[in-house]
N, C-alpha and C positions, 0 to 999 in steps of 0.2 A: 876407225869407221870400214867397216868391212862391206866392197861392194864390188862386183865384178866387175872386169876391165871393160866390157861392153858397155855396161850401163855410164863407169865414169867418162870414157868417150861423148856418149849423148849428151850429159848434164856437162859437161865441158863447152861442146858445139853449142847447146842452147843457152848458156851463162855469157857466153861471146857475142851471140847473133845480135844485134841491134833491130831487127825487126823480126816478127812471126816467120818461121821456118816451117815448110811443109813438111811431112814426112816422107815424101820423095828427096826434098832436097838433102835431108838429113841423113835419109839413106846412102845416097849418092855420094856424100861426101867422106861418108865413113867405110861405104864398100860392102853395104849389107843391102839384104831385100827389105823392102818397103815393111812386110810383115813383123821383121823382126823389129823394127819401130813401134807400131803398134802393139805389139804383145808388152814391149818393156814399159810403156805407156803409164799402166797402172801401178808398176813399183816404184817409178820416178816419183808420181805423185806424192806416194806415202813417203819417201824417201825426204821429199822437200819440206814434209811439215815440221820435220825437226828443225828446221832453219828459219820456221814460219813464214817458207815460201810456197808458193802456189803456180801449178803447171795450169795455164788457161790456152784451154783449145778451140779456135773458131773455125768454124765450117768455111772453106774459102781460102782461108786466110793461112791457116797454121798454128803453130804450136809456139807459147813465151812464158818462159818464167818471172813473173810477177812479184813484186815485195819489197823489202828494202834493202838500197843497193849496198848497204855495209855488210847485210848478211849477203848478199849475194858473192861480196868480194869475199867474206868468209869461207864460203863454201869452197869458189873457185879455187883458193888458193890450199886445203886441203886436199883437192883434189889433184892439182896440179903436182903438187909434192908427191904423190904417188902414180901420177900418168907412167911415167917412163921405168919404171921399178917394175925387174923381171922376177916374176915368181917362181924363184931356185928352190924355196923349201918342197921339194919332191913331194912329200904326203898332202902339203896345202894346195898346191895346183892341183893334184891327182882329186882332191875333193873336190875343189871347184869344177873340175872337168864334168866329175859325177853329177854335180848340180848343174851343170848347163845341159846336158845329156837329158837329164830328167824333166826340166823345163822346156826346152826345145824340142819338139815334135818334129819340126822340117829337117829333111838330109842338109849335113852341112859339110863343104868341103875340108881337107885336111889343113890348107891354108886359114880356111876361117879361124880354127881354134891355135894354131902354130901364132898367126897375128894377135888373138886375143889374150895369150899369156905369154906372151913373147920370148917364142922358145922356137926351137928348130921343129919342122913337121916329123923327123925320125923319132924327136923328142915325144910329142902328141902320140905316135904309135905305139911308141914304147909304154906310153900312160895309159892307154886304150887296153893295152894286152895285161897292165897288172891291175886295172879294175873290173877287169872280166869277171873275176870268180865271183867277185860282192854282186855284179848286177847280174849273174845266172843262177847266186842264190835267190834273188826274187824272182827266178822263172821270166826274165827278161833276156832277150839277145844285141848285142850289137852287131849292126847290118854296116859292112864297110864293101861298097860296089865301086870300080872306076867309073867316073860319069855319073853316079848318083850321089855318092857322099856318104856322110855317116850319120846314123840314126839309131835310134833303139827300136826294138818292136816285141810286142808281148801285149797280152790283154790289158784293157783299162784295168781288171780286178790287181793285176801284177806290178802295174804304175804306179797306182795307189799305196801299195805296200811297199815298193820301194820309195815312194816319196817321203810315208810316213818312218821308215824305218832310216832314213837320210837324217831328216830332223830330229828324232829320238838320240840317234846316235853324233850327234853336231851341237847339243846345248844340255844344260843343267837344268833348267826350269826356265819358262817364259819371263819371269818376271825378273830373273837374274840376266838376263841379256838385254842389249841394245836393242831398240826398235828396228834399226835398218843391219842388221846383222844378215849375212847372206843366206841362212836358212831360212828365214823368212820371205825370202824372195820367190818361194815353190809356189807362194799365193798369197792372196790380198791381204795385207793387215785389217781392212776393215771385218774380213769375215772372221777372221781369228779373233778380233775383239768381240765380234756380235756371239758367235758359239760360245766364248768365254763365257758371256753374261748367261746364256741359255743355261749352260751347266751349273753355273751357280746359282740361277733361279731353280733349278728342281730340286724339290725335296725331294732326294733317293739317299738312306743312309748309306746303300753299298757304294756308290759312288767315292763315299768319305775313306773306306777300305783301301782304296787303290793306293798303290805307291807313287810319290811325286813323278816317275819317269812313265809309270801306265796311266796317270791322268792327264799330264802332256800328250804321251801317244792316243789317248783317245779325242782329244783336241785337235790334234793334227790329223787325226782319221776322218773327223767328224768336219773340219772344215774342205780338207781335200775334196770329201764326197758332196758338199754343196756347193761348192765353186764347179765340179764337175758336173752334178744335175745341173747347176742353172745353164751350162752351156749344152745341156742334152746328151752330154756321154756317159750315160747310165751302164752300170755294171750288169751284162747280158748273160753271165755264167748261169743253168742251170743250178738252182737252189732247194735245200729240203722247205718243207712247211715245219718251222720252228713255233708257231704258234702255241704249242701246249709244252715248250720247252721253259725249263727253270731259269728266271733272268728276261723270259720274253716281255713281259711288262713293263721291265726298266728300259729296256730297246725301244719300245714300242713308246712309252713316255718322251724320251729323246725325240725321237722320230717327229711325233708332232708337234712339241715346240719348237723344233726345226722350221717347220711347215710355216708353223703360222709366225714365227720371226721374219722370212726370208720370202715368203709367200711362194714356195714351190712344193710338188706335190713329191713324195718320196714314195717309192714303190717297194712293194714287200721281197725282192730281193735285197735292198738297200738296207731294210729295217734287220734280216739275216744277217747282215755282215756286222751291224753294228752289235748284234747279240754276241755274233763269234768274237768281237775283238773284246767286248766287257768280259765274257766267261773265258777267254784267254789273259787276261791282264792278271800282273803281278799284285799279289795282297797283304798292306801293312800287317806283320803277325801282331796281335795283342790279344789278351785274354778273353773278349766278346767276339773275336774275328769267327770264330769256329759257329757260335750260334746263331750270328747275324746274317753270316754265307748261306748258310742253310744246307752246307755240304754232306753229302751220304761217304761215311768214313768206312765201310765195311769192307768193300773191295779193296780201298786203300788201304787199311791197315794189313791185308793178306798180302800186297807186296811189298809193303814196308817191312813185314815180319822176314820175308824171305830174301830182301834185300840185306837185312841186320845179317842174317846167317851167311850170305856168302861174301858179304863185305869183311866182317871181323868176328868169325866164332868166339873168340876169347872175351869180346867185351860186349857179346850178344846182351847178355841178361842186364848188364847194367845201361846200355842202350835203350832197353826196353824200359828202364823206371825213371830214364829221362823225358820228364811231361815237355817241357817247353821246346826239346828236340822234338817229340813225335808231334806236337800239334803242330810247331813250326814248319815242318817237313809235307804234312797234310795239307797246311795252307798253300804249299810253294807247289805241291804235285798235283793237285786237281787242275789248277788253269794249266800247268805245263803240258800235262797227258792233253787237253783241250786242242792247245795251242800245235801239239805235233798231229792230233787226229785231223785237225783241219788245216795245214799245212802253212802256217801262220810262223812265220821267221821271228827271231830274237835274236839281239845281240849280249854278249857279256864281255864288258869294258875290261876286267880283271881276269879272263882267261890265261892269255898270255901269262901272267904273274902266277896264275896258281898253278899251271904246269911247269913254272921254272921251280917255284918254292917250296911247291907240295907235289911233286912227282910222284911219292906213293899213294898219298890219298887220292889221286886222279886216276891212279889206275886199278885202284880197287874199287873208285867209281863207275870206272869204267864196264867192271865185272858187273857191279850192282846193277846198271844200266841194261846190261843183257838179261838180266832176272824182268824188268819193266817190259823187253821185248816179248818175251817167252810167255810172260802173262796176257799182254796186250796185245801185239802185234806191233806194237808202234816202237820205233827207231828212234833212241834220244840222239840229238847232233851233240857237237864239243861245246857249245854254248850252256845247253842244260847239264851235261855230265858237270860241267864247272861250276855251276849252280848247286848242284848236289854234294860236289866235294866241300863246299863251304859248309853245307850244314852237317856232313859228317865229319869233316873235319875238326869242328869246333867243338861237337861232342863229345870226339873221343879224345881231344887235348883236355876237355874240360875233367873227364871221369880220371885219366889216367894222371891229371894234376892232383887231383884229391889224394891218390894214394902216395903222390912223391912229396907232397908239402909237409914240413916240417915245422914252419913258423910265420909269423904274421908278417906279410909284405906290407912295406911301405911307400905309395907312388904319389909324386908330385903330377898334380894336372898343370900345365901353363899355357895362359893366355896374355895377351896384351897387357891387362890390367890386374887379372886375376878375379875379377868381380863380375865378369859378364858371360863369356864363351866358355870358361872354364868351370862354370856353376854349371851349364848347361849339359856339357861334357858329363860332367861328374854325376849328372842325377841318370844320364845313359848308363854309365860304367856301374853305377852300384846296381842300376837295373841287372845289367849284363852279367853281374857278377855277386848277384844278393848272396849267394851261399859260400861264397870264399873268405877266406879268411885275410883281408887286405883294409888296410888303411888309406882314405885318398885325401890329398888336400892341395887345395887351389892356391897358385901363385900368379902373381906378375912376371913380367921378364925381369923386373928390376927389385925382384924379391930373394932371386935367388943366393942367397949368400951363402958361408962357408957353413952356416950353423945349418941352415935349410937342408945344405947336400949333405951333412953329417947324418941329418935326421931322415934323406930319403933315399931308398934301393934305388929307384930308377923314375923317370919324367915322361910323360907323354905330352905332346905339344901340337898343337894343329898350326904351328909356324914353326922355320927353321931355329935351332937355335945353338946353332955349331959354337959359336964363340963363347958359349957358356961353360965350355970342357965337361958337360956332364953325360950320364948314359942316358939315351932317349929315343922314345919312338914318334917317328913323325905318323899321325893319324889324321882321318877326314872327321871333321868338327861332329859331325851326327854318326862316328863311331861306327862304322859299315862291320858285316861279320867277318872281312880279313883282318881288321885290325883287332877284332875281338879272339882273333886266332892267333893273330903276334903276340898279343899283349899275354894269351894265354901261356903260351911258349915261356916270354919274358919272367913273368912269376915263378914258373917251375925253377928258372933257372935259380933268382935269387931266395926263392924258400928252402933252395938245399943248401944254402950258402949259411955263416955265420951271422950274425944280425951285427950292423956297425956298433962298434963302442963309443958311449957318450960319456960327456960330463956329467955325473947326476950327483952334485953337490946339493947338499941338501938345503943349505942357504939361499940358493939358487931358485931350487925349484919351489922354496916358499914365498920368494919375490915374485916370480911367476905366478903363482896361483891367487896371489893378493891383486896381482894386475888383474886379472881374469875376473875376480871377482867385480873389483871395482867399475870394470868398463862394462860389464852384463847389467850392476844393479843402476848403474846410469842410464843405461839405453830404457831401461824398464822403468825408473824414477822420470824419466823426460818425456815417455810416450806419452800420446793423449790423441783422441779423434774430432776432428772439427765437421761441420755440417757447412756446405759451402752453397749460395745461393746457385741456382738452376743458368742465370743469365751471364756467369762471371767468362772471361776470356782467359783464353790460355795463357797468354803473359801474366795478366792478373792473377791467375791461380798459383802460379809461380812465385809472385811477387808475394803473395798472401803468407805460403808456404814458408819460404825464406825470412820474413818477418818475424814468424812463428818461432823459427829454431834460433835465430843470432840474437844479440844484445841488444844491439841499436841499429838506425837507418843504414849507415854507413857500409857494414858488415852484410844487413840483407840486400843491396844493393849489389856489393860483390857475389853474394852467393845467388841470389838472381840471374846475373849475368852468366855465371857457371854453368849453372843447370839450361840455362837459355843456348847458351854456345854449345853444349853437347846435345840439345835436340836439334839442333842446325845440323850437324855431322851424322846423327843417326838417331832417327826420331822413336821416342821411349812410350809414345801412345801404340795401346793395343787394344784397338778396338773390337777385334775378334773374343774378347776376355773380358772388354768394359774397362779396363784397368789402364792409367799412366803410372809408369814406374820412371819414378825421375829418383836419380842418385848420382852424387858424384864426389870428388875429393875435394876440397875446399879450404883457403888459408881463412875463410870468412867465419870456420866453426873452431871451436876448441875442443868438443867432445862429438863422439858417435849420437845420433840422434835419430830416429822412428818416429815418423808423424803417418796418420792415416787421414784420409778426407773422403767426404760423399756428397753428392747432388741431394737437395733436400728431398724426401721421399722415396728416395732409391732410384729415381729419374734419371734419364741421360741429360747431361748437359745441354744447353741449346746453340751453345757457338758452333758455328761449322769448325774454327780448328780443332774442337772437343767432340765430333761427332762420332757417336758409339761410345762413350766415354761415362760412366757411371760415378768413378770413386779413382782416388790415387794413394798410392804407397810412396810417400816421400823419406830417403835415407840419406845421409852426410855422414861423412867421417872427414876427420882432422888430417892435414898435412904434418904428421910426425912419424915417430922410429916405429910404430906397431901398425904399419900401413897392412902387414899382410894378416895379422890376426884380426884387424878389424873388417878389412875384407871378406873373411872366411866367415866371421860371425855374421854381420850383414848379406854377405853371400846368401846365406843358411836361410834367411828370411824370404828374399827374393824366390831362391829355388824352389820354398814353400806354396808360393801363388800359384806354380806349375802342378805340384807333386799332390796338395791338400784343397780338392773342390771346396770343402766346407768353410776355411781359411779367407779362400777368393770369394765365397759369397758373404761371409762375413764382412770383409772389406766393401762391397759391394753394397750390400745393406749399411753400413754406418753401425753395425753392431759392436760397440765398442767393448762391452764386456766379453764377449767371445772372443773379439782380436787379442785382449789383454791375456787370456787365458791361452790363446793358440802360442802367442809370443812366449809366454813362460817356457810352455812346453820346449819351443823351438831352440830358446836360448840355455833353458836346460841340460838338453840332448848336447850343444855345443860345448857347456861348460864340463859333461863329463869324461866328453872325448878328449876335452884339451888334459884333464888330470893325468887319463889313461895312458897320454904319448908323453907327460913329465918323465 
């Protein structure tokens, strides 16, 4: 639980108080102002929710925490364990200091912060100097005056920009973060939740093009704006008339939805700020992005042409024929130029690594940035140049590697089971390296045998596997552009080496071919589709499918228990696509099995635990020596529901004949690849 030291002190005081305590009493006890206590009350109420506790404030009596005594003691114990902890981690302390300065508009003495973080006043002074550059980049200023105190000074717009930047730099996504993490103390939890609901209910395709970070940034921007408007703190800077700008309708729709939800009036200046944020947001690149975003590309293509000539004349022709590179750069460059034009800050968490690991690419992109300045008058900062380096670096490596490659490279993709994350990683890798001569294979950590190592050039993993003593790259499960660049370099390295010598004993190959044939034929022979009553519960659905897969009631009970246990660890329900994906390795089954099931009339199941689910894909495999081969075969099927919309539709509609055709095609492809690898 990450809380500021001040909030911990207030919580401990109130939990120990036998009677309601007034704000003045709490303030006097902790040596802070009454206004500070008032300011923290909203955030404390949100934190208590996670412990099923409630902050009750009675006029004339004071505040008191109400709820189960055991839950109070649980919270008190957690707080006391950290009460006297000095925040010695310099980076973390400075991060929290930045947070406090943004939250607290009142001047505070140096002692206030030294007491809060358990360090000397000299240390706090050093910390203030260290965070000054970040504060200045947000067009704010740290005011330090004797007798006055320490606070930030700047416009309301700059405050909001800084708050938004702080949040986006300190979290991955809201769903991945705990509800009481300190970054959410910048604003009320209720406002964040309600704004998120508003965005989810707006039918606007453009919002789906935003990257996860950009979507979170928009959420924070709107939450901050709503909270400040509610307090009467409106951005007063003069803004241009944006009513005829591309995207204005989107901003206006969002503003109107917020007005209705929060019963506030959003002025034109705030609508313009929403538009600025949307047009400056980073977009996911896809084949549909260009047409859906409505970008005008003529001017951008002129800039990109000039950048290519300056950056690398020798590769200019090849770069111009890299369609994915050109489209991706246009999608990136349009909002980037808009951000710079409107003085909108952006961070690049990979900047230091790019500078260190790819200094030549970064230096070339500094020259390319000068072209942008010549063409537009806009100056790119280091973060934006870093993003250019990722685009140009990946494209250049791709071109050069095609010239150097001499043989097929086999890459192993590792995850805990070889059946889940690895398959998703493989789908992204196959997309990124579609025209490369590469073979990908998925492995669980316990499947990296000497035979697997002998057949693999190098491995890619989202977790550390140093104990395996293999050559591997540690990557993000989502495969970032930085990962693509590193993998490209590694592929080039192995493509120039002789292939590993394998035991090509003909008898062994025949045995392996026969084994593959038996497993694939068995899966197809056992497959069938079931139509399920709409009223069935989640547990009953699992038990029914388990009974259909096993030989007797005892085995069915074991398999159902295995599936339910897996569901409790990580849900296998995906209401966004209407599918439940049940799969596990169990002693209750003897062979690989695939079943599909759908609700009657292709409707959604009625049970609340199956909300949004229309059908299920049920896959099991035995506990035997063929784990890796079975996981790879069934993994092909689970990947297909993401990659093949028709396959997904066939399962949801219960079209057994179409499902069988798709399964045959998937397993035929698996069989052909296995033969090629023998």
